[in-house]
N, C-alpha and C positions, 0 to 999 in steps of 0.2 A: 504494500500500500504506500502510495506517495506520502511523504512526511508532511506534517503541518507546516514546517519551515519551508519546504519546497513550494507548497501552494502559496504561502505568504510571500515568498520572494517573487513569484510570478505576479501576484497582485501588486507588489511594491513597484515593479517596473512601470506599471501603468498608472499608479497613483502618484508617484513622486513628482514634485513640482517645486516652485519657488515659494518663499514666504517664511515667516517666523511664527513660532507658537506664542500666543498671548498667555497672560496669567489665567484667563478664563479657560483657554484650551487645556491648560495643565490640570485644571480642576476636573474636566471631563476625562482626561486620560487616567487620572488617579482612581477613577471608578472601576477600571478594568483590573482583573486579578493578575498576579505575577507568580512565578515559581515559588517565591518565598511564602506566599499565602497557601499554595496548594500542594506542595511537596510533603511527602511522608518521610519521617526520619526514624529509622530503627537502629539501635546501637548494639554493641557487644560482639560476642563471638560469631553471631550470625553474619556480621559484616564481611567475614572472610570465607564464608561457607558456600557461596553460590557457584555452581558450575553447571553449564548446559541447562540453565533455567530451573534447577532444583538444588537440593542441599547436598553437601559433601560431608560424609561422616568425619568426625573429628579424628585427627591422627593421635592426639594425646589420649591416654587411657582415662576413661571417665568412671571407672569402678563398675560394680555389679549392675547398677541400674542403666548404665550406658548414657548416650547423649540424648538431648531433647530434640528429636527429629522435627516435631511440629514447630518448635521455635526456629529451627534452622531454615524452615520455609519462609519465615517472616521477611527476611532481607530480600531474597529474590522476588518475592511477591511485591514488596514495597517498591523495588526497582522497576517492575513492570507497571505498577500504578503511576509512578513518576514519569515513565516513558509515555504513557497514554496522556497524562496531563501536558507534557511537553508538546505532544502532537497537537492538542487543542490550542495551546497558547501560541504555537507557531502561527496559527491563523489570527488569533486575537491581537498579537503584538505588532502586526503590520501597521496599525493605526498610530502606534507610538512614534513611528519614524517619519511620518508625513503630516502635512497640514491639512485641515478639513477642506472639502470642496465648498461647503456652505456652512455659514455660522448664523444661528438664530439666538435669541436671548437665552433660551433654555434647551438648546439642541445643537448638535454638531452632526454633519452628514458628509460621508465620503462616497463619491461616485454618483450615478452608476458608471461602471467601467467594465470593459471587456476582460474576460478571463482568457488570456492568450494560451494557456495550457489546455484549455477545453473549448475549442472554437464553437461559437454559437451560443455560449452562455455569457451572462453579465452578472455583476455583483453590486451590492449597495450595502453600506454600513452606516448605522445611525446610533447615536447616544442621546437620550432624552432625559432631562432633569425635571423633577417635580418636588413639591414641598407638602407632603401629606400631613405633617404636623406643624405647619407654619414655617415661615422663613427664619425664625429664631432657632429652629431645630435643624438636625442634620438632613440633607436632601436625600431623595431616592433617585438613583439613576437606573434606567432600563436601556438595554442595548440589543441590537439585532444585526447579525451578519446574514444577509439574504442573497439569494441567487434565483435566476430564472433563465429560461430559454429566450434568447433575444428575439427570434422570429415571432411575430404576433403580439409582442408587447403584453404578455399576460402578467398576472400578479407575481410579485416577488414572494419566495417561500423562505422562511428562516432556516439557515444551516446551524447557526448558534443563536440562542436567545438567553439573555441573562439579566440580572439585576444586582444592584449594590446599594446598601443603606449605610451611610456614615460619612464623616468628614474626609477620610482618606482610606485607601485600601488597606493600610496597616492597622486601622482602628475601627473597623466596621465589620459587617457581615453581608454575604451575598450568595449567589448561586448561578449556575448556567447549565444549559442542556444542549448537547450536540446531537443533531439528527443525522445518523448515518444513512437512513433510508432515503432522505432527500438527496444527499450527496450521490448515492448510487443511482437514483432515478434520473438525476441530471447528467449522469455520465462523468462526474467529477472525482470519482474514486476508482482505484485500481480493482482488479478482479478479486483480490483478497481482502477488500474493505469489509469491515463488520456490517451487520444489519442492526436494526433497532436503534437504541439511543444510549447515550451516556449522560448521567445527571451528576453534577458536582455541587456540593454545598460547603461553605466555609465560614468561619467566624474567628476574627482576630480581636474582638472587642474586650476579651478577658483572658486570664490565664487559667486553664490551658486554652491554647488555640485548638480548633477542631476542623477536621476535613472529613467529609463524607462523599464517597464516590459509588454510585449505583450503576451497574451494567445490566441493561435490559436488551440483550442482543445475542447473536450467535457469538461463539468464542472469538475474541479479538485481543490483540496485544499480549497473547499468551496467558490471559486471565480467564477464570471461570466466571459464569454469571453469578453475581453476588452483590450484596450491599456492604461494601467495605467502609470502615470507620476508623478514624485516628484522632486521638487526643494527645497533644504534646505540651508539657509544662516547660517553662523557661529554664528550669534547672536540669533538664534532660530526661526526666521521668516521662512515662507515657502509657497509653493503652491503645491496643491495635486489635481490631476485629477483621479477620481475613479468612480466605478459603483457598484450597488448592486441591488438585487431584494428583495422588502419588503415582509411582511407576506401575502399581498394580491396578490402577483405575479407581481406587477408593476415593471418595470425596470426603474431605476433612475440613470443617470450619472451626476456627479458634478464636476465643476471646482471651487476650493475653495482656496482663499488666507487667511493666518492666521498670527497673531502676535505670539510672543514667549509664551505669557500667554494663547493663545487659542482663543481670539476674532478674528472674521473673517468675510469674505464676500464671497458668493457663487452664482453661476449661475447653475441651475439644469435643465436638460432636462428630461421630464417625458414621458414614454410610458406605457400606461395602459394595463393591461392584455387583455382588450377588444379591443385595437387598437388605442384609442385616444392618441394624442401626444400634447405636449406643453412645455412651459418653465416658470420658476418662479425664482425670485431673492430674496435673503435674506441676512441680516446681523445679527450677534449675538455677545454677550459680552463674557467675559472670562469664565462665568458660563454656556455657551451654551444656554442662554436665548435670544430669538429673540428681536431685537430692531427695525427692519424694514423688511417689506415683500412687494414685488410687484408681485402679483399672480392674475391677472384678471380672470383666469379660475378656481381658487380655487382648484388647484391640491395639494397644500402642506398640507392642513388641512382637506380635505374631507368634507367641509361644506361651506356654503355661507359666504363670508366676511373674507377671509384669509388675505387680504392686510391690511397694517396699519403701524403705527410707522413713524419715521422721517429718511429720508436718511442721514440727517446731523449727525445722531448718529452712522453711519457706521465708522469703523476704517479704517485707511489708510493701505492697505495690498499690498504685492507684486502681480504684474500681471504676468501671465505665459509667 
């Protein structure tokens, strides 16, 4: 699938022009999210475990309980989430590099302009500001990245639709939806483009900052369909809800809290490829070695006797 950066670069060639940004322009640009707002940050031993999209067993001996394989999936999963965010932001960030085509008191518009990578299509981008709580309060910005077939002059259809409430992107909350079906219908995606949509919500108005990413689509970006969620505190602690499908085809969803160094505690829901379901709980240290397991059905290790360790060894971690 063509990257968001490539699509954005194509648009940029047609949008670029002369002129300077005004202070008011900058207020509109500040309503758009950046990587800082949307990226997921997972620490610890999992940071060195990713290989071929999955976890790599630790080389250091972890003792009788072994390593926390479910936690070792957290970093490769977060990397794929960040890659999907980067794809979206490659489209969004084109407007940060150019001046608007039209300026209204409470709106900025770019285009319409031809999409030179997909002949016969044209695009339009708009950001509209409103004041639902009065002009003394923070404004609400709504934005749309739209496309249409140029022939016939039909209605524009949103590819990306979003909103942001707050004085700046680093101190407010917002969300956006990317419509893959529209991209495919207009011939603007490659053959491997996902279907359905991706919805992202974020909040930087308090500590912790939060990011939610919902995939309602066929598999894309190497991720399973799921409602992913991340909470990150300024001191490096966090909580991550994620899912993956292991090499045997089993689907595992995890709710994991972690310390800044990576030690953590998680509750996993297991759905075997054959249909069996269950749950197991684990704690691990900063090296991703298990210190406690509660798994009466032995889902986590695939053999009899997965449970063990002492719950008192579990770290105190954030709850979701």
